[in-house]
mmCIF file of the N, C-alpha and C atoms, coordinates in Angstrom:
data_MODEL
# 
_entry.id   MODEL 
# 
loop_
_atom_site.group_PDB 
_atom_site.id 
_atom_site.type_symbol 
_atom_site.label_atom_id 
_atom_site.label_alt_id 
_atom_site.label_comp_id 
_atom_site.label_asym_id 
_atom_site.label_entity_id 
_atom_site.label_seq_id 
_atom_site.pdbx_PDB_ins_code 
_atom_site.Cartn_x 
_atom_site.Cartn_y 
_atom_site.Cartn_z 
_atom_site.occupancy 
_atom_site.B_iso_or_equiv 
_atom_site.pdbx_formal_charge 
_atom_site.auth_seq_id 
_atom_site.auth_comp_id 
_atom_site.auth_asym_id 
_atom_site.auth_atom_id 
_atom_site.pdbx_PDB_model_num 
ATOM 1   N N  . MET A 1 1  ? 24.293 77.244 7.993  1.00 0.00 ? 1  MET A N  1 
ATOM 2   C CA . MET A 1 1  ? 23.876 77.193 9.389  1.00 0.00 ? 1  MET A CA 1 
ATOM 3   C C  . MET A 1 1  ? 22.448 77.735 9.495  1.00 0.00 ? 1  MET A C  1 
ATOM 4   N N  . SER A 1 2  ? 21.617 77.066 10.261 1.00 0.00 ? 2  SER A N  1 
ATOM 5   C CA . SER A 1 2  ? 20.234 77.504 10.398 1.00 0.00 ? 2  SER A CA 1 
ATOM 6   C C  . SER A 1 2  ? 20.134 78.684 11.372 1.00 0.00 ? 2  SER A C  1 
ATOM 7   N N  . THR A 1 3  ? 19.017 79.379 11.285 1.00 0.00 ? 3  THR A N  1 
ATOM 8   C CA . THR A 1 3  ? 18.808 80.529 12.161 1.00 0.00 ? 3  THR A CA 1 
ATOM 9   C C  . THR A 1 3  ? 17.582 80.297 13.028 1.00 0.00 ? 3  THR A C  1 
ATOM 10  N N  . LEU A 1 4  ? 17.538 81.015 14.127 1.00 0.00 ? 4  LEU A N  1 
ATOM 11  C CA . LEU A 1 4  ? 16.420 80.962 15.060 1.00 0.00 ? 4  LEU A CA 1 
ATOM 12  C C  . LEU A 1 4  ? 15.781 82.341 15.125 1.00 0.00 ? 4  LEU A C  1 
ATOM 13  N N  . LYS A 1 5  ? 14.460 82.382 15.111 1.00 0.00 ? 5  LYS A N  1 
ATOM 14  C CA . LYS A 1 5  ? 13.740 83.632 15.340 1.00 0.00 ? 5  LYS A CA 1 
ATOM 15  C C  . LYS A 1 5  ? 13.333 83.639 16.803 1.00 0.00 ? 5  LYS A C  1 
ATOM 16  N N  . ILE A 1 6  ? 13.794 84.640 17.519 1.00 0.00 ? 6  ILE A N  1 
ATOM 17  C CA . ILE A 1 6  ? 13.553 84.733 18.957 1.00 0.00 ? 6  ILE A CA 1 
ATOM 18  C C  . ILE A 1 6  ? 12.698 85.957 19.224 1.00 0.00 ? 6  ILE A C  1 
ATOM 19  N N  . LYS A 1 7  ? 11.576 85.760 19.908 1.00 0.00 ? 7  LYS A N  1 
ATOM 20  C CA . LYS A 1 7  ? 10.651 86.851 20.197 1.00 0.00 ? 7  LYS A CA 1 
ATOM 21  C C  . LYS A 1 7  ? 10.484 86.995 21.702 1.00 0.00 ? 7  LYS A C  1 
ATOM 22  N N  . LEU A 1 8  ? 10.567 88.228 22.190 1.00 0.00 ? 8  LEU A N  1 
ATOM 23  C CA . LEU A 1 8  ? 10.374 88.512 23.612 1.00 0.00 ? 8  LEU A CA 1 
ATOM 24  C C  . LEU A 1 8  ? 8.880  88.659 23.862 1.00 0.00 ? 8  LEU A C  1 
ATOM 25  N N  . ILE A 1 9  ? 8.328  87.791 24.724 1.00 0.00 ? 9  ILE A N  1 
ATOM 26  C CA . ILE A 1 9  ? 6.884  87.829 24.972 1.00 0.00 ? 9  ILE A CA 1 
ATOM 27  C C  . ILE A 1 9  ? 6.542  88.230 26.399 1.00 0.00 ? 9  ILE A C  1 
ATOM 28  N N  . LYS A 1 10 ? 7.555  88.330 27.270 1.00 0.00 ? 10 LYS A N  1 
ATOM 29  C CA . LYS A 1 10 ? 7.312  88.688 28.657 1.00 0.00 ? 10 LYS A CA 1 
ATOM 30  C C  . LYS A 1 10 ? 8.385  89.673 29.108 1.00 0.00 ? 10 LYS A C  1 
ATOM 31  N N  . SER A 1 11 ? 8.026  90.622 29.917 1.00 0.00 ? 11 SER A N  1 
ATOM 32  C CA . SER A 1 11 ? 8.949  91.664 30.354 1.00 0.00 ? 11 SER A CA 1 
ATOM 33  C C  . SER A 1 11 ? 10.004 91.122 31.318 1.00 0.00 ? 11 SER A C  1 
ATOM 34  N N  . PRO A 1 12 ? 11.261 91.559 31.156 1.00 0.00 ? 12 PRO A N  1 
ATOM 35  C CA . PRO A 1 12 ? 12.311 91.162 32.101 1.00 0.00 ? 12 PRO A CA 1 
ATOM 36  C C  . PRO A 1 12 ? 12.310 91.988 33.391 1.00 0.00 ? 12 PRO A C  1 
ATOM 37  N N  . ILE A 1 13 ? 11.409 92.951 33.508 1.00 0.00 ? 13 ILE A N  1 
ATOM 38  C CA . ILE A 1 13 ? 11.332 93.772 34.723 1.00 0.00 ? 13 ILE A CA 1 
ATOM 39  C C  . ILE A 1 13 ? 10.968 92.876 35.907 1.00 0.00 ? 13 ILE A C  1 
ATOM 40  N N  . GLY A 1 14 ? 11.732 92.997 36.976 1.00 0.00 ? 14 GLY A N  1 
ATOM 41  C CA . GLY A 1 14 ? 11.461 92.224 38.181 1.00 0.00 ? 14 GLY A CA 1 
ATOM 42  C C  . GLY A 1 14 ? 12.102 90.843 38.180 1.00 0.00 ? 14 GLY A C  1 
ATOM 43  N N  . LYS A 1 15 ? 12.769 90.479 37.100 1.00 0.00 ? 15 LYS A N  1 
ATOM 44  C CA . LYS A 1 15 ? 13.454 89.188 37.031 1.00 0.00 ? 15 LYS A CA 1 
ATOM 45  C C  . LYS A 1 15 ? 14.866 89.348 37.590 1.00 0.00 ? 15 LYS A C  1 
ATOM 46  N N  . THR A 1 16 ? 15.582 88.248 37.718 1.00 0.00 ? 16 THR A N  1 
ATOM 47  C CA . THR A 1 16 ? 16.937 88.322 38.273 1.00 0.00 ? 16 THR A CA 1 
ATOM 48  C C  . THR A 1 16 ? 17.850 89.110 37.325 1.00 0.00 ? 16 THR A C  1 
ATOM 49  N N  . PRO A 1 17 ? 18.835 89.802 37.872 1.00 0.00 ? 17 PRO A N  1 
ATOM 50  C CA . PRO A 1 17 ? 19.744 90.586 37.022 1.00 0.00 ? 17 PRO A CA 1 
ATOM 51  C C  . PRO A 1 17 ? 20.426 89.742 35.945 1.00 0.00 ? 17 PRO A C  1 
ATOM 52  N N  . LYS A 1 18 ? 20.759 88.502 36.259 1.00 0.00 ? 18 LYS A N  1 
ATOM 53  C CA . LYS A 1 18 ? 21.406 87.626 35.283 1.00 0.00 ? 18 LYS A CA 1 
ATOM 54  C C  . LYS A 1 18 ? 20.484 87.370 34.090 1.00 0.00 ? 18 LYS A C  1 
ATOM 55  N N  . HIS A 1 19 ? 19.192 87.153 34.357 1.00 0.00 ? 19 HIS A N  1 
ATOM 56  C CA . HIS A 1 19 ? 18.235 86.914 33.277 1.00 0.00 ? 19 HIS A CA 1 
ATOM 57  C C  . HIS A 1 19 ? 18.007 88.177 32.453 1.00 0.00 ? 19 HIS A C  1 
ATOM 58  N N  . ARG A 1 20 ? 17.966 89.335 33.103 1.00 0.00 ? 20 ARG A N  1 
ATOM 59  C CA . ARG A 1 20 ? 17.808 90.598 32.371 1.00 0.00 ? 20 ARG A CA 1 
ATOM 60  C C  . ARG A 1 20 ? 18.997 90.818 31.428 1.00 0.00 ? 20 ARG A C  1 
ATOM 61  N N  . LYS A 1 21 ? 20.210 90.518 31.904 1.00 0.00 ? 21 LYS A N  1 
ATOM 62  C CA . LYS A 1 21 ? 21.400 90.683 31.072 1.00 0.00 ? 21 LYS A CA 1 
ATOM 63  C C  . LYS A 1 21 ? 21.401 89.696 29.908 1.00 0.00 ? 21 LYS A C  1 
ATOM 64  N N  . THR A 1 22 ? 20.890 88.503 30.133 1.00 0.00 ? 22 THR A N  1 
ATOM 65  C CA . THR A 1 22 ? 20.822 87.506 29.059 1.00 0.00 ? 22 THR A CA 1 
ATOM 66  C C  . THR A 1 22 ? 19.875 87.962 27.963 1.00 0.00 ? 22 THR A C  1 
ATOM 67  N N  . VAL A 1 23 ? 18.720 88.498 28.346 1.00 0.00 ? 23 VAL A N  1 
ATOM 68  C CA . VAL A 1 23 ? 17.768 89.014 27.357 1.00 0.00 ? 23 VAL A CA 1 
ATOM 69  C C  . VAL A 1 23 ? 18.401 90.154 26.566 1.00 0.00 ? 23 VAL A C  1 
ATOM 70  N N  . LYS A 1 24 ? 19.108 91.043 27.252 1.00 0.00 ? 24 LYS A N  1 
ATOM 71  C CA . LYS A 1 24 ? 19.774 92.164 26.582 1.00 0.00 ? 24 LYS A CA 1 
ATOM 72  C C  . LYS A 1 24 ? 20.863 91.658 25.636 1.00 0.00 ? 24 LYS A C  1 
ATOM 73  N N  . ALA A 1 25 ? 21.606 90.633 26.053 1.00 0.00 ? 25 ALA A N  1 
ATOM 74  C CA . ALA A 1 25 ? 22.681 90.078 25.226 1.00 0.00 ? 25 ALA A CA 1 
ATOM 75  C C  . ALA A 1 25 ? 22.137 89.407 23.965 1.00 0.00 ? 25 ALA A C  1 
ATOM 76  N N  . LEU A 1 26 ? 20.910 88.917 24.030 1.00 0.00 ? 26 LEU A N  1 
ATOM 77  C CA . LEU A 1 26 ? 20.271 88.342 22.844 1.00 0.00 ? 26 LEU A CA 1 
ATOM 78  C C  . LEU A 1 26 ? 19.822 89.432 21.869 1.00 0.00 ? 26 LEU A C  1 
ATOM 79  N N  . GLY A 1 27 ? 19.884 90.691 22.305 1.00 0.00 ? 27 GLY A N  1 
ATOM 80  C CA . GLY A 1 27 ? 19.522 91.800 21.425 1.00 0.00 ? 27 GLY A CA 1 
ATOM 81  C C  . GLY A 1 27 ? 18.073 92.200 21.522 1.00 0.00 ? 27 GLY A C  1 
ATOM 82  N N  . LEU A 1 28 ? 17.399 91.747 22.575 1.00 0.00 ? 28 LEU A N  1 
ATOM 83  C CA . LEU A 1 28 ? 15.975 92.053 22.747 1.00 0.00 ? 28 LEU A CA 1 
ATOM 84  C C  . LEU A 1 28 ? 15.796 93.227 23.692 1.00 0.00 ? 28 LEU A C  1 
ATOM 85  N N  . ARG A 1 29 ? 14.986 94.194 23.271 1.00 0.00 ? 29 ARG A N  1 
ATOM 86  C CA . ARG A 1 29 ? 14.753 95.390 24.078 1.00 0.00 ? 29 ARG A CA 1 
ATOM 87  C C  . ARG A 1 29 ? 13.279 95.555 24.466 1.00 0.00 ? 29 ARG A C  1 
ATOM 88  N N  . LYS A 1 30 ? 12.377 95.330 23.516 1.00 0.00 ? 30 LYS A N  1 
ATOM 89  C CA . LYS A 1 30 ? 10.959 95.580 23.751 1.00 0.00 ? 30 LYS A CA 1 
ATOM 90  C C  . LYS A 1 30 ? 10.146 94.301 23.601 1.00 0.00 ? 30 LYS A C  1 
ATOM 91  N N  . ILE A 1 31 ? 9.029  94.244 24.294 1.00 0.00 ? 31 ILE A N  1 
ATOM 92  C CA . ILE A 1 31 ? 8.125  93.103 24.154 1.00 0.00 ? 31 ILE A CA 1 
ATOM 93  C C  . ILE A 1 31 ? 7.595  93.084 22.727 1.00 0.00 ? 31 ILE A C  1 
ATOM 94  N N  . GLY A 1 32 ? 7.617  91.900 22.132 1.00 0.00 ? 32 GLY A N  1 
ATOM 95  C CA . GLY A 1 32 ? 7.155  91.751 20.762 1.00 0.00 ? 32 GLY A CA 1 
ATOM 96  C C  . GLY A 1 32 ? 8.263  91.858 19.735 1.00 0.00 ? 32 GLY A C  1 
ATOM 97  N N  . GLN A 1 33 ? 9.448  92.272 20.157 1.00 0.00 ? 33 GLN A N  1 
ATOM 98  C CA . GLN A 1 33 ? 10.579 92.400 19.242 1.00 0.00 ? 33 GLN A CA 1 
ATOM 99  C C  . GLN A 1 33 ? 11.089 91.016 18.853 1.00 0.00 ? 33 GLN A C  1 
ATOM 100 N N  . VAL A 1 34 ? 11.449 90.861 17.581 1.00 0.00 ? 34 VAL A N  1 
ATOM 101 C CA . VAL A 1 34 ? 11.966 89.595 17.066 1.00 0.00 ? 34 VAL A CA 1 
ATOM 102 C C  . VAL A 1 34 ? 13.382 89.812 16.538 1.00 0.00 ? 34 VAL A C  1 
ATOM 103 N N  . VAL A 1 35 ? 14.287 88.911 16.911 1.00 0.00 ? 35 VAL A N  1 
ATOM 104 C CA . VAL A 1 35 ? 15.651 88.935 16.380 1.00 0.00 ? 35 VAL A CA 1 
ATOM 105 C C  . VAL A 1 35 ? 15.963 87.570 15.781 1.00 0.00 ? 35 VAL A C  1 
ATOM 106 N N  . GLU A 1 36 ? 16.862 87.567 14.807 1.00 0.00 ? 36 GLU A N  1 
ATOM 107 C CA . GLU A 1 36 ? 17.312 86.311 14.207 1.00 0.00 ? 36 GLU A CA 1 
ATOM 108 C C  . GLU A 1 36 ? 18.754 86.071 14.620 1.00 0.00 ? 36 GLU A C  1 
ATOM 109 N N  . LYS A 1 37 ? 19.010 84.890 15.144 1.00 0.00 ? 37 LYS A N  1 
ATOM 110 C CA . LYS A 1 37 ? 20.355 84.511 15.577 1.00 0.00 ? 37 LYS A CA 1 
ATOM 111 C C  . LYS A 1 37 ? 20.711 83.169 14.958 1.00 0.00 ? 37 LYS A C  1 
ATOM 112 N N  . ASN A 1 38 ? 22.012 82.949 14.741 1.00 0.00 ? 38 ASN A N  1 
ATOM 113 C CA . ASN A 1 38 ? 22.475 81.655 14.263 1.00 0.00 ? 38 ASN A CA 1 
ATOM 114 C C  . ASN A 1 38 ? 22.249 80.606 15.347 1.00 0.00 ? 38 ASN A C  1 
ATOM 115 N N  . ASP A 1 39 ? 21.959 79.395 14.927 1.00 0.00 ? 39 ASP A N  1 
ATOM 116 C CA . ASP A 1 39 ? 21.700 78.299 15.851 1.00 0.00 ? 39 ASP A CA 1 
ATOM 117 C C  . ASP A 1 39 ? 23.023 77.710 16.323 1.00 0.00 ? 39 ASP A C  1 
ATOM 118 N N  . THR A 1 40 ? 23.523 78.205 17.465 1.00 0.00 ? 40 THR A N  1 
ATOM 119 C CA . THR A 1 40 ? 24.770 77.713 18.049 1.00 0.00 ? 40 THR A CA 1 
ATOM 120 C C  . THR A 1 40 ? 24.486 77.220 19.464 1.00 0.00 ? 40 THR A C  1 
ATOM 121 N N  . PRO A 1 41 ? 25.362 76.397 20.010 1.00 0.00 ? 41 PRO A N  1 
ATOM 122 C CA . PRO A 1 41 ? 25.168 75.932 21.389 1.00 0.00 ? 41 PRO A CA 1 
ATOM 123 C C  . PRO A 1 41 ? 25.119 77.078 22.406 1.00 0.00 ? 41 PRO A C  1 
ATOM 124 N N  . GLN A 1 42 ? 25.879 78.150 22.146 1.00 0.00 ? 42 GLN A N  1 
ATOM 125 C CA . GLN A 1 42 ? 25.889 79.288 23.069 1.00 0.00 ? 42 GLN A CA 1 
ATOM 126 C C  . GLN A 1 42 ? 24.527 79.982 23.086 1.00 0.00 ? 42 GLN A C  1 
ATOM 127 N N  . ILE A 1 43 ? 23.958 80.211 21.914 1.00 0.00 ? 43 ILE A N  1 
ATOM 128 C CA . ILE A 1 43 ? 22.645 80.855 21.823 1.00 0.00 ? 43 ILE A CA 1 
ATOM 129 C C  . ILE A 1 43 ? 21.573 79.956 22.422 1.00 0.00 ? 43 ILE A C  1 
ATOM 130 N N  . ARG A 1 44 ? 21.660 78.645 22.158 1.00 0.00 ? 44 ARG A N  1 
ATOM 131 C CA . ARG A 1 44 ? 20.698 77.688 22.728 1.00 0.00 ? 44 ARG A CA 1 
ATOM 132 C C  . ARG A 1 44 ? 20.734 77.730 24.254 1.00 0.00 ? 44 ARG A C  1 
ATOM 133 N N  . GLY A 1 45 ? 21.931 77.847 24.833 1.00 0.00 ? 45 GLY A N  1 
ATOM 134 C CA . GLY A 1 45 ? 22.061 77.934 26.286 1.00 0.00 ? 45 GLY A CA 1 
ATOM 135 C C  . GLY A 1 45 ? 21.440 79.198 26.841 1.00 0.00 ? 45 GLY A C  1 
ATOM 136 N N  . MET A 1 46 ? 21.627 80.314 26.140 1.00 0.00 ? 46 MET A N  1 
ATOM 137 C CA . MET A 1 46 ? 21.025 81.579 26.572 1.00 0.00 ? 46 MET A CA 1 
ATOM 138 C C  . MET A 1 46 ? 19.510 81.485 26.514 1.00 0.00 ? 46 MET A C  1 
ATOM 139 N N  . ILE A 1 47 ? 18.994 80.873 25.447 1.00 0.00 ? 47 ILE A N  1 
ATOM 140 C CA . ILE A 1 47 ? 17.546 80.720 25.298 1.00 0.00 ? 47 ILE A CA 1 
ATOM 141 C C  . ILE A 1 47 ? 16.989 79.836 26.402 1.00 0.00 ? 47 ILE A C  1 
ATOM 142 N N  . LYS A 1 48 ? 17.692 78.763 26.722 1.00 0.00 ? 48 LYS A N  1 
ATOM 143 C CA . LYS A 1 48 ? 17.227 77.837 27.758 1.00 0.00 ? 48 LYS A CA 1 
ATOM 144 C C  . LYS A 1 48 ? 17.135 78.524 29.122 1.00 0.00 ? 48 LYS A C  1 
ATOM 145 N N  . ALA A 1 49 ? 18.058 79.453 29.393 1.00 0.00 ? 49 ALA A N  1 
ATOM 146 C CA . ALA A 1 49 ? 18.077 80.147 30.683 1.00 0.00 ? 49 ALA A CA 1 
ATOM 147 C C  . ALA A 1 49 ? 16.852 81.044 30.864 1.00 0.00 ? 49 ALA A C  1 
ATOM 148 N N  . VAL A 1 50 ? 16.366 81.639 29.781 1.00 0.00 ? 50 VAL A N  1 
ATOM 149 C CA . VAL A 1 50 ? 15.251 82.585 29.888 1.00 0.00 ? 50 VAL A CA 1 
ATOM 150 C C  . VAL A 1 50 ? 14.061 82.172 29.010 1.00 0.00 ? 50 VAL A C  1 
ATOM 151 N N  . ASP A 1 51 ? 13.897 80.862 28.815 1.00 0.00 ? 51 ASP A N  1 
ATOM 152 C CA . ASP A 1 51 ? 12.854 80.387 27.894 1.00 0.00 ? 51 ASP A CA 1 
ATOM 153 C C  . ASP A 1 51 ? 11.437 80.761 28.325 1.00 0.00 ? 51 ASP A C  1 
ATOM 154 N N  . TYR A 1 52 ? 11.212 81.050 29.590 1.00 0.00 ? 52 TYR A N  1 
ATOM 155 C CA . TYR A 1 52 ? 9.878  81.436 30.057 1.00 0.00 ? 52 TYR A CA 1 
ATOM 156 C C  . TYR A 1 52 ? 9.485  82.839 29.597 1.00 0.00 ? 52 TYR A C  1 
ATOM 157 N N  . MET A 1 53 ? 10.443 83.605 29.071 1.00 0.00 ? 53 MET A N  1 
ATOM 158 C CA . MET A 1 53 ? 10.163 84.954 28.566 1.00 0.00 ? 53 MET A CA 1 
ATOM 159 C C  . MET A 1 53 ? 10.175 85.017 27.034 1.00 0.00 ? 53 MET A C  1 
ATOM 160 N N  . LEU A 1 54 ? 10.533 83.909 26.394 1.00 0.00 ? 54 LEU A N  1 
ATOM 161 C CA . LEU A 1 54 ? 10.749 83.926 24.940 1.00 0.00 ? 54 LEU A CA 1 
ATOM 162 C C  . LEU A 1 54 ? 9.836  82.975 24.191 1.00 0.00 ? 54 LEU A C  1 
ATOM 163 N N  . GLU A 1 55 ? 9.719  83.258 22.906 1.00 0.00 ? 55 GLU A N  1 
ATOM 164 C CA . GLU A 1 55 ? 9.059  82.359 21.960 1.00 0.00 ? 55 GLU A CA 1 
ATOM 165 C C  . GLU A 1 55 ? 10.085 82.133 20.847 1.00 0.00 ? 55 GLU A C  1 
ATOM 166 N N  . VAL A 1 56 ? 10.407 80.871 20.571 1.00 0.00 ? 56 VAL A N  1 
ATOM 167 C CA . VAL A 1 56 ? 11.469 80.557 19.612 1.00 0.00 ? 56 VAL A CA 1 
ATOM 168 C C  . VAL A 1 56 ? 10.889 79.787 18.438 1.00 0.00 ? 56 VAL A C  1 
ATOM 169 N N  . GLU A 1 57 ? 11.275 80.213 17.230 1.00 0.00 ? 57 GLU A N  1 
ATOM 170 C CA . GLU A 1 57 ? 10.844 79.549 15.988 1.00 0.00 ? 57 GLU A CA 1 
ATOM 171 C C  . GLU A 1 57 ? 12.087 79.198 15.186 1.00 0.00 ? 57 GLU A C  1 
ATOM 172 N N  . GLU A 1 58 ? 12.146 77.957 14.724 1.00 0.00 ? 58 GLU A N  1 
ATOM 173 C CA . GLU A 1 58 ? 13.324 77.518 13.956 1.00 0.00 ? 58 GLU A CA 1 
ATOM 174 C C  . GLU A 1 58 ? 13.167 77.821 12.493 1.00 0.00 ? 58 GLU A C  1 
# 
């Protein structure tokens, strides 16, 4: 299974509570932090919801 590198590039402060929780559920805490997640439909959906705050590399 392939992995995705997800980087937080914009602060979730001031965003909707649902989007803040999604960023937290992805394991992102600080701007510039990178996490690796398996490429699943669930993760893709989470990324799509908050894609304006993230940078994704396959």
